[in-house]
Every structure is written in structure tokens, then in C-alpha cells.
C-alpha positions in Angstrom: -10.9 -13.2 3.7 -8.4 -15.8 4.6 -5.9 -15.1 7.4 -2.9 -15.3 5.0 -4.6 -12.6 2.9 -5.0 -10.4 6.0 -1.3 -10.9 6.8 -0.3 -10.1 3.2 -2.3 -6.9 3.2 -0.8 -5.9 6.5 2.6 -6.5 5.1 1.9 -4.5 2.0 0.6 -1.6 4.1 3.8 -1.7 6.2 5.9 -1.8 3.0 4.2 1.2 1.6 4.6 3.2 4.8 8.3 2.2 4.8 8.8 3.3 1.2 7.0 6.6 1.7 9.2 7.3 4.8 12.3 6.6 2.6 11.2 9.2 0.1 9.5 7.0 -2.6 6.3 8.0 -4.4 3.9 5.1 -4.7 2.8 4.9 -8.4 0.8 1.7 -8.2 -0.3 -1.0 -5.7 -1.4 -4.5 -6.8 -1.0 -3.7 -10.5 -2.2 -6.5 -12.7 -2.5 -7.4 -16.4 -3.9 -10.9 -16.9 -1.6 -13.2 -14.8 1.1 -10.5 -14.4 1.1 -8.8 -11.0 3.3 -6.4 -9.2 2.7 -5.7 -5.5 4.1 -2.1 -5.4 5.5 0.2 -8.1 7.4 3.1 -6.5 9.5 5.9 -7.9 12.4 7.7 -6.3 14.1 10.2 -8.6 14.6 8.6 -12.0 14.4 5.1 -10.6 11.4 2.9 -10.7 11.3 0.3 -8.0 9.4 -2.9 -8.8 8.7 -4.2 -5.3 7.7 -7.7 -4.3 6.4 -7.9 -0.7 6.7 -11.2 1.2 5.2 -11.4 4.7 5.3 -14.4 7.1 4.3 -15.0 10.7 7.6 -16.8 11.4 10.8 -18.0 9.8 10.1 -21.8 10.2 10.1 -22.1 6.4 13.0 -19.6 5.9 13.1 -15.9 5.5 10.2 -14.5 3.5 12.4 -13.1 0.7 13.5 -16.7 -0.1 10.1 -17.3 -1.6 11.0 -15.0 -4.5 12.5 -17.8 -6.6 13.7 -17.7 -10.3 10.2 -18.3 -11.6 8.7 -15.5 -9.6 11.5 -13.2 -10.7 10.8 -14.0 -14.4 7.2 -13.2 -13.9 8.0 -9.9 -12.2 10.5 -9.0 -15.0 7.7 -9.6 -17.6 5.2 -7.6 -15.6 7.7 -4.7 -15.2 8.5 -4.8 -18.9 4.7 -4.7 -19.7 4.1 -1.8 -17.3 7.0 0.3 -18.6 5.9 -0.2 -22.2 2.3 0.6 -21.5 3.2 3.8 -19.7 5.9 4.6 -22.3 8.4 5.3 -19.5 12.1 6.1 -19.9 13.3 5.1 -16.4 15.9 2.9 -14.7 14.0 0.0 -13.3 15.1 -1.9 -10.2 13.7 -5.1 -8.6 13.4 -4.9 -4.8 12.0 -7.3 -2.2 10.5 -6.2 1.1 10.6 -9.1 3.5 8.5 -8.9 6.6 8.2 -11.2 9.6 5.2 -10.6 11.9 5.7 -12.9 14.8 3.0 -12.7 17.5 4.2 -10.8 20.6 7.3 -9.5 18.8 8.1 -6.3 16.9 7.7 -6.7 13.1 11.0 -7.2 11.2 11.2 -5.4 7.9 14.1 -6.0 5.5 14.1 -3.9 2.3 16.5 -5.5 -0.2 17.2 -3.1 -3.0 18.3 -4.6 -6.3 17.5 -8.0 -5.1 18.0 -9.4 -8.6 18.6 -8.1 -12.1 16.5 -8.3 -15.3 18.0 -9.7 -18.5 15.4 -7.5 -20.3 16.8 -4.1 -19.3 
């Protein structure tokens, strides 16, 4: 497995631990349908959080959350819409980003951005 995959997996594990500690129930991890993909689907009360996790080993290219551009947002909105329709859910959906910086020799920095962007579909 490539190093960036290991870093991504470590970041996703940290994100799940953070969400559980905050009272979320993890519904799905790495949900896919064709080219549609969602890192984490979590529920807290009547809210479904569609969570994109971005992990980097430094901020030389900017904060990790900056990688969730408009194109990625559109893909996540389509994926969330598909998931909600498949499961026939009646929930409020929210799009979050968990941005993690894992710099060697430093404590990890985790930033959970709730409602990072809005869907035109819901």
C-alpha cells in the first residue's frame, strides 16, 4: 500500500474516533457506488453527516480542507443524494469536512468543519 494510502487510512481512523467521541453513530465508512464515494456517513440525532476526510503531512500546499473544491463538493452531493434515496431516509443531511495535519514529531491537528458547504439538491 502506498504511503499516502496509509496516511489517509490513519486520518480516517482518527476522524471516526473523533466523531464517536462527539456522540455520532457511524453508519458507513468508504461507501461507494460506481465512481461515487463518501468517506464517512455518520448520524447524530436526526442529522446525517456526510464527512469528507482530508489528511496531509504538512501545510506546504495549504490546509487539507482546501482540497475539497467545487468539483469534489458536487460529487459528494450526488453521492449523498444516491445514498439517501437508496436507504429511503427522511433526514437532514449536512456536509462536513474533517481536516487533519499529521506532521512528524508534532501532535496531530484535527479540524472538524460542520456544514462546510451546502447542497443545492436538499
